Gaussian input, Z-matrix of N, CA and C with variables (Angstrom, degrees):
# hf/3-21g

backbone

0 1
 N
 C     1     B1
 C     2     B2     1     A1
 N     3     B3     2     A2     1     D1
 C     4     B4     3     A3     2     D2
 C     5     B5     4     A4     3     D3
 N     6     B6     5     A5     4     D4
 C     7     B7     6     A6     5     D5
 C     8     B8     7     A7     6     D6
 N     9     B9     8     A8     7     D7
 C    10    B10     9     A9     8     D8
 C    11    B11    10    A10     9     D9
 N    12    B12    11    A11    10    D10
 C    13    B13    12    A12    11    D11
 C    14    B14    13    A13    12    D12
 N    15    B15    14    A14    13    D13
 C    16    B16    15    A15    14    D14
 C    17    B17    16    A16    15    D15
 N    18    B18    17    A17    16    D16
 C    19    B19    18    A18    17    D17
 C    20    B20    19    A19    18    D18
 N    21    B21    20    A20    19    D19
 C    22    B22    21    A21    20    D20
 C    23    B23    22    A22    21    D21
 N    24    B24    23    A23    22    D22
 C    25    B25    24    A24    23    D23
 C    26    B26    25    A25    24    D24
 N    27    B27    26    A26    25    D25
 C    28    B28    27    A27    26    D26
 C    29    B29    28    A28    27    D27
 N    30    B30    29    A29    28    D28
 C    31    B31    30    A30    29    D29
 C    32    B32    31    A31    30    D30
 N    33    B33    32    A32    31    D31
 C    34    B34    33    A33    32    D32
 C    35    B35    34    A34    33    D33
 N    36    B36    35    A35    34    D34
 C    37    B37    36    A36    35    D35
 C    38    B38    37    A37    36    D36
 N    39    B39    38    A38    37    D37
 C    40    B40    39    A39    38    D38
 C    41    B41    40    A40    39    D39
 N    42    B42    41    A41    40    D40
 C    43    B43    42    A42    41    D41
 C    44    B44    43    A43    42    D42
 N    45    B45    44    A44    43    D43
 C    46    B46    45    A45    44    D44
 C    47    B47    46    A46    45    D45
 N    48    B48    47    A47    46    D46
 C    49    B49    48    A48    47    D47
 C    50    B50    49    A49    48    D48
 N    51    B51    50    A50    49    D49
 C    52    B52    51    A51    50    D50
 C    53    B53    52    A52    51    D51
 N    54    B54    53    A53    52    D52
 C    55    B55    54    A54    53    D53
 C    56    B56    55    A55    54    D54
 N    57    B57    56    A56    55    D55
 C    58    B58    57    A57    56    D56
 C    59    B59    58    A58    57    D57
 N    60    B60    59    A59    58    D58
 C    61    B61    60    A60    59    D59
 C    62    B62    61    A61    60    D60
 N    63    B63    62    A62    61    D61
 C    64    B64    63    A63    62    D62
 C    65    B65    64    A64    63    D63
 N    66    B66    65    A65    64    D64
 C    67    B67    66    A66    65    D65
 C    68    B68    67    A67    66    D66
 N    69    B69    68    A68    67    D67
 C    70    B70    69    A69    68    D68
 C    71    B71    70    A70    69    D69
 N    72    B72    71    A71    70    D70
 C    73    B73    72    A72    71    D71
 C    74    B74    73    A73    72    D72
 N    75    B75    74    A74    73    D73
 C    76    B76    75    A75    74    D74
 C    77    B77    76    A76    75    D75
 N    78    B78    77    A77    76    D76
 C    79    B79    78    A78    77    D77
 C    80    B80    79    A79    78    D78
 N    81    B81    80    A80    79    D79
 C    82    B82    81    A81    80    D80
 C    83    B83    82    A82    81    D81
 N    84    B84    83    A83    82    D82
 C    85    B85    84    A84    83    D83
 C    86    B86    85    A85    84    D84
 N    87    B87    86    A86    85    D85
 C    88    B88    87    A87    86    D86
 C    89    B89    88    A88    87    D87
 N    90    B90    89    A89    88    D88
 C    91    B91    90    A90    89    D89
 C    92    B92    91    A91    90    D90
 N    93    B93    92    A92    91    D91
 C    94    B94    93    A93    92    D92
 C    95    B95    94    A94    93    D93
 N    96    B96    95    A95    94    D94
 C    97    B97    96    A96    95    D95
 C    98    B98    97    A97    96    D96
 N    99    B99    98    A98    97    D97
 C   100   B100    99    A99    98    D98
 C   101   B101   100   A100    99    D99
 N   102   B102   101   A101   100   D100
 C   103   B103   102   A102   101   D101
 C   104   B104   103   A103   102   D102
 N   105   B105   104   A104   103   D103
 C   106   B106   105   A105   104   D104
 C   107   B107   106   A106   105   D105
 N   108   B108   107   A107   106   D106
 C   109   B109   108   A108   107   D107
 C   110   B110   109   A109   108   D108
 N   111   B111   110   A110   109   D109
 C   112   B112   111   A111   110   D110
 C   113   B113   112   A112   111   D111
 N   114   B114   113   A113   112   D112
 C   115   B115   114   A114   113   D113
 C   116   B116   115   A115   114   D114
 N   117   B117   116   A116   115   D115
 C   118   B118   117   A117   116   D116
 C   119   B119   118   A118   117   D117
 N   120   B120   119   A119   118   D118
 C   121   B121   120   A120   119   D119
 C   122   B122   121   A121   120   D120
 N   123   B123   122   A122   121   D121
 C   124   B124   123   A123   122   D122
 C   125   B125   124   A124   123   D123
 N   126   B126   125   A125   124   D124
 C   127   B127   126   A126   125   D125
 C   128   B128   127   A127   126   D126
 N   129   B129   128   A128   127   D127
 C   130   B130   129   A129   128   D128
 C   131   B131   130   A130   129   D129
 N   132   B132   131   A131   130   D130
 C   133   B133   132   A132   131   D131
 C   134   B134   133   A133   132   D132
 N   135   B135   134   A134   133   D133
 C   136   B136   135   A135   134   D134
 C   137   B137   136   A136   135   D135
 N   138   B138   137   A137   136   D136
 C   139   B139   138   A138   137   D137
 C   140   B140   139   A139   138   D138
 N   141   B141   140   A140   139   D139
 C   142   B142   141   A141   140   D140
 C   143   B143   142   A142   141   D141
 N   144   B144   143   A143   142   D142
 C   145   B145   144   A144   143   D143
 C   146   B146   145   A145   144   D144
 N   147   B147   146   A146   145   D145
 C   148   B148   147   A147   146   D146
 C   149   B149   148   A148   147   D147
 N   150   B150   149   A149   148   D148
 C   151   B151   150   A150   149   D149
 C   152   B152   151   A151   150   D150
 N   153   B153   152   A152   151   D151
 C   154   B154   153   A153   152   D152
 C   155   B155   154   A154   153   D153
 N   156   B156   155   A155   154   D154
 C   157   B157   156   A156   155   D155
 C   158   B158   157   A157   156   D156
 N   159   B159   158   A158   157   D157
 C   160   B160   159   A159   158   D158
 C   161   B161   160   A160   159   D159
 N   162   B162   161   A161   160   D160
 C   163   B163   162   A162   161   D161
 C   164   B164   163   A163   162   D162

   B1=1.4337
   B2=1.5360
   B3=1.3309
   B4=1.4672
   B5=1.5246
   B6=1.3201
   B7=1.4636
   B8=1.5257
   B9=1.3269
   B10=1.4636
   B11=1.5249
   B12=1.3269
   B13=1.4633
   B14=1.5217
   B15=1.3228
   B16=1.4678
   B17=1.5281
   B18=1.3130
   B19=1.4627
   B20=1.5250
   B21=1.3387
   B22=1.4575
   B23=1.5261
   B24=1.3415
   B25=1.4605
   B26=1.5214
   B27=1.3180
   B28=1.4476
   B29=1.5137
   B30=1.3281
   B31=1.4498
   B32=1.5172
   B33=1.3267
   B34=1.4564
   B35=1.5150
   B36=1.3267
   B37=1.4638
   B38=1.5183
   B39=1.3363
   B40=1.4673
   B41=1.5186
   B42=1.3246
   B43=1.4662
   B44=1.5242
   B45=1.3321
   B46=1.4493
   B47=1.5289
   B48=1.3201
   B49=1.4585
   B50=1.5220
   B51=1.3099
   B52=1.4602
   B53=1.5182
   B54=1.3231
   B55=1.4539
   B56=1.5174
   B57=1.3114
   B58=1.4601
   B59=1.5163
   B60=1.3124
   B61=1.4594
   B62=1.5174
   B63=1.3124
   B64=1.4581
   B65=1.5164
   B66=1.3014
   B67=1.4712
   B68=1.5158
   B69=1.3024
   B70=1.4583
   B71=1.5111
   B72=1.3015
   B73=1.4533
   B74=1.5192
   B75=1.3184
   B76=1.4735
   B77=1.5265
   B78=1.3076
   B79=1.4689
   B80=1.5178
   B81=1.3308
   B82=1.4622
   B83=1.5289
   B84=1.3329
   B85=1.4513
   B86=1.5211
   B87=1.3135
   B88=1.4648
   B89=1.5209
   B90=1.3234
   B91=1.4655
   B92=1.5269
   B93=1.2998
   B94=1.4691
   B95=1.5212
   B96=1.3183
   B97=1.4602
   B98=1.5172
   B99=1.3208
   B100=1.4615
   B101=1.5284
   B102=1.3262
   B103=1.4645
   B104=1.5229
   B105=1.3255
   B106=1.4643
   B107=1.5288
   B108=1.3318
   B109=1.4674
   B110=1.5237
   B111=1.3319
   B112=1.4639
   B113=1.5254
   B114=1.3357
   B115=1.4567
   B116=1.5241
   B117=1.3204
   B118=1.4569
   B119=1.5249
   B120=1.3211
   B121=1.4605
   B122=1.5265
   B123=1.3381
   B124=1.4672
   B125=1.5302
   B126=1.3346
   B127=1.4649
   B128=1.5270
   B129=1.3189
   B130=1.4594
   B131=1.5269
   B132=1.3248
   B133=1.4568
   B134=1.5191
   B135=1.3381
   B136=1.4652
   B137=1.5224
   B138=1.3419
   B139=1.4579
   B140=1.5166
   B141=1.3340
   B142=1.4671
   B143=1.5219
   B144=1.3284
   B145=1.4674
   B146=1.5297
   B147=1.3244
   B148=1.4557
   B149=1.5330
   B150=1.3074
   B151=1.4622
   B152=1.5225
   B153=1.3504
   B154=1.4653
   B155=1.5181
   B156=1.3305
   B157=1.4629
   B158=1.5296
   B159=1.3448
   B160=1.4612
   B161=1.5202
   B162=1.3473
   B163=1.4588
   B164=1.4547
   A1=110.87
   A2=117.62
   A3=120.05
   A4=111.65
   A5=116.35
   A6=119.52
   A7=110.27
   A8=116.47
   A9=119.84
   A10=110.98
   A11=116.79
   A12=120.55
   A13=110.95
   A14=117.00
   A15=120.91
   A16=110.47
   A17=116.80
   A18=120.01
   A19=110.78
   A20=117.06
   A21=120.42
   A22=111.88
   A23=116.79
   A24=121.22
   A25=112.65
   A26=117.86
   A27=120.88
   A28=114.02
   A29=118.30
   A30=121.00
   A31=115.47
   A32=119.31
   A33=121.00
   A34=113.84
   A35=117.04
   A36=121.20
   A37=110.01
   A38=115.81
   A39=120.95
   A40=108.18
   A41=118.34
   A42=119.16
   A43=110.41
   A44=116.88
   A45=121.98
   A46=111.96
   A47=116.34
   A48=120.66
   A49=108.23
   A50=115.12
   A51=120.80
   A52=106.30
   A53=116.87
   A54=122.27
   A55=108.59
   A56=115.05
   A57=120.03
   A58=108.79
   A59=116.40
   A60=122.10
   A61=108.41
   A62=116.37
   A63=120.33
   A64=111.00
   A65=115.28
   A66=121.72
   A67=109.51
   A68=115.74
   A69=120.94
   A70=110.24
   A71=114.79
   A72=120.10
   A73=109.50
   A74=118.18
   A75=119.73
   A76=111.21
   A77=115.64
   A78=120.69
   A79=108.61
   A80=117.89
   A81=119.75
   A82=111.40
   A83=115.57
   A84=122.97
   A85=109.23
   A86=116.78
   A87=120.91
   A88=109.01
   A89=117.82
   A90=119.88
   A91=110.95
   A92=115.96
   A93=122.19
   A94=109.73
   A95=115.39
   A96=120.71
   A97=109.55
   A98=116.50
   A99=119.81
   A100=108.70
   A101=116.68
   A102=120.33
   A103=111.85
   A104=117.22
   A105=120.81
   A106=111.31
   A107=117.73
   A108=121.04
   A109=112.27
   A110=116.99
   A111=120.93
   A112=112.96
   A113=117.06
   A114=121.02
   A115=111.97
   A116=115.98
   A117=122.15
   A118=109.23
   A119=116.15
   A120=121.74
   A121=108.69
   A122=118.98
   A123=120.93
   A124=113.06
   A125=118.20
   A126=119.83
   A127=110.99
   A128=117.52
   A129=120.34
   A130=110.53
   A131=116.77
   A132=120.36
   A133=111.26
   A134=117.48
   A135=120.03
   A136=110.31
   A137=118.49
   A138=121.38
   A139=110.63
   A140=117.12
   A141=120.28
   A142=111.00
   A143=116.61
   A144=120.10
   A145=109.65
   A146=117.90
   A147=120.82
   A148=110.80
   A149=117.05
   A150=121.00
   A151=111.88
   A152=116.39
   A153=120.58
   A154=111.71
   A155=117.08
   A156=120.70
   A157=111.37
   A158=116.73
   A159=118.14
   A160=112.53
   A161=117.01
   A162=119.77
   A163=112.41
   D1=-41.82
   D2=179.25
   D3=-64.71
   D4=-37.24
   D5=179.45
   D6=-64.19
   D7=-42.69
   D8=177.92
   D9=-63.35
   D10=-42.68
   D11=178.63
   D12=-64.36
   D13=-39.65
   D14=178.14
   D15=-60.75
   D16=-41.67
   D17=178.58
   D18=-64.82
   D19=-38.75
   D20=178.06
   D21=-66.47
   D22=-30.34
   D23=178.99
   D24=-80.32
   D25=-5.69
   D26=177.83
   D27=109.37
   D28=0.59
   D29=175.26
   D30=84.88
   D31=-15.41
   D32=-177.13
   D33=-94.04
   D34=-9.27
   D35=-177.28
   D36=-116.14
   D37=149.05
   D38=175.60
   D39=-109.58
   D40=117.24
   D41=177.75
   D42=-62.88
   D43=133.70
   D44=-178.45
   D45=-92.95
   D46=-28.41
   D47=-178.46
   D48=-137.36
   D49=136.74
   D50=173.00
   D51=-119.44
   D52=119.92
   D53=-178.51
   D54=-100.35
   D55=121.92
   D56=178.81
   D57=-111.48
   D58=130.56
   D59=176.89
   D60=-112.23
   D61=136.86
   D62=179.47
   D63=86.68
   D64=-164.55
   D65=-178.68
   D66=-101.77
   D67=129.87
   D68=178.69
   D69=-128.87
   D70=-178.96
   D71=176.89
   D72=-69.65
   D73=146.26
   D74=177.85
   D75=-60.35
   D76=142.76
   D77=178.09
   D78=-123.23
   D79=154.69
   D80=-179.67
   D81=-69.03
   D82=151.05
   D83=177.30
   D84=-64.23
   D85=144.38
   D86=176.08
   D87=-118.26
   D88=143.16
   D89=-179.60
   D90=-66.54
   D91=149.57
   D92=179.77
   D93=-106.82
   D94=149.56
   D95=175.58
   D96=-76.34
   D97=152.03
   D98=175.37
   D99=-75.44
   D100=159.01
   D101=179.02
   D102=-59.55
   D103=-35.42
   D104=180.00
   D105=-62.57
   D106=-29.14
   D107=178.47
   D108=-79.01
   D109=-20.00
   D110=-172.79
   D111=-103.84
   D112=-40.70
   D113=-175.28
   D114=-84.94
   D115=145.84
   D116=176.50
   D117=-108.01
   D118=146.15
   D119=173.61
   D120=-73.46
   D121=152.24
   D122=178.92
   D123=-53.73
   D124=-35.54
   D125=179.43
   D126=-66.71
   D127=-32.61
   D128=177.62
   D129=-70.13
   D130=-35.32
   D131=178.83
   D132=-65.49
   D133=-44.52
   D134=-178.74
   D135=-67.72
   D136=-34.75
   D137=177.56
   D138=-66.40
   D139=-38.89
   D140=178.14
   D141=-67.79
   D142=-40.69
   D143=179.97
   D144=-64.03
   D145=-40.24
   D146=178.99
   D147=-65.76
   D148=-37.66
   D149=177.99
   D150=-67.86
   D151=-37.29
   D152=177.89
   D153=-67.51
   D154=-36.31
   D155=-177.71
   D156=-71.43
   D157=-29.50
   D158=-177.33
   D159=-87.04
   D160=-13.41
   D161=-175.59
   D162=-93.43

């Protein structure tokens, strides 16, 4: 399903969430990222905001 969605998005983006409503066919389990890979420290957020403002 993610591969099909990626193709619909143009192939350059990776969908991060797929929302399914209702009952569908079973799909295989996918590995999850650890919180450390997903969450940013407050100092990283302020550095990103400063970079966005200057660009």
